C-alpha positions, 0 to 999 in steps of 0.5 A: 552464530554463523556469519551472514552470507550475501544472500542473508544480507540481501533479504534483510535490505529494505528500500522505502519509497515515499510518494506525496501528491495532491489528494485528488483522484486525477493523480491516482495513475501516478500511484498505480504506475509506481506500484507496478514498477516497484512490484516488478522490481521485487519480481512479482508476477504480472497477476500480483502486480495487477492485484496490487495496482487495483488494491492501491487504487481502491485504498486511495478511493476509500481515503479520498472520499473523506480527505480534507480538501487541498491536502496531500495523499501520502503513499509509502512503499516498503520493499523487503526481500519478497514482500511489499508493504504499502501505507496510504494516508491522508488527513481526513475530515473526521478520522473515521476508519474505513468499514471492514464490513464492505465489499471494497474491504473484502476486495482489498483483502483478497488482492493485497493479502493483509490489510489494516487501517489506523487513525493517527494524529490530526485525524490522519487515516492510514490504510496499510497493504502487505503482499508477499510474492507468491502468497496467493492472497495471503501473507 
């Protein structure tokens, strides 16, 4: 097996940034700004950055509609090589997953590339977005 070069090591490096804030739409500008800054760090194009900003905003809007009042919204950004994974989660009233048959889900999928959702413990719903730099809509 050949030795790893510095370039190989760099592509395997992953940074994880977690932002936790009140589950209130007044704070979404913080996540949009964080998304743009982190995507720029990975050399995403301006269009890709704007797509991610809109996608994060839309994912949060879906979740905030069913958030338990007074809880926190958590957003985890995972940066690796030329890709970004963003997982937005909130404790919800009923644990219902966002419908995949909506216009909002279609918009999310076209902006982020790969979109998924899951329900965890205590009805915490997570929407996960994955975008690869230069991947015109799909990962």
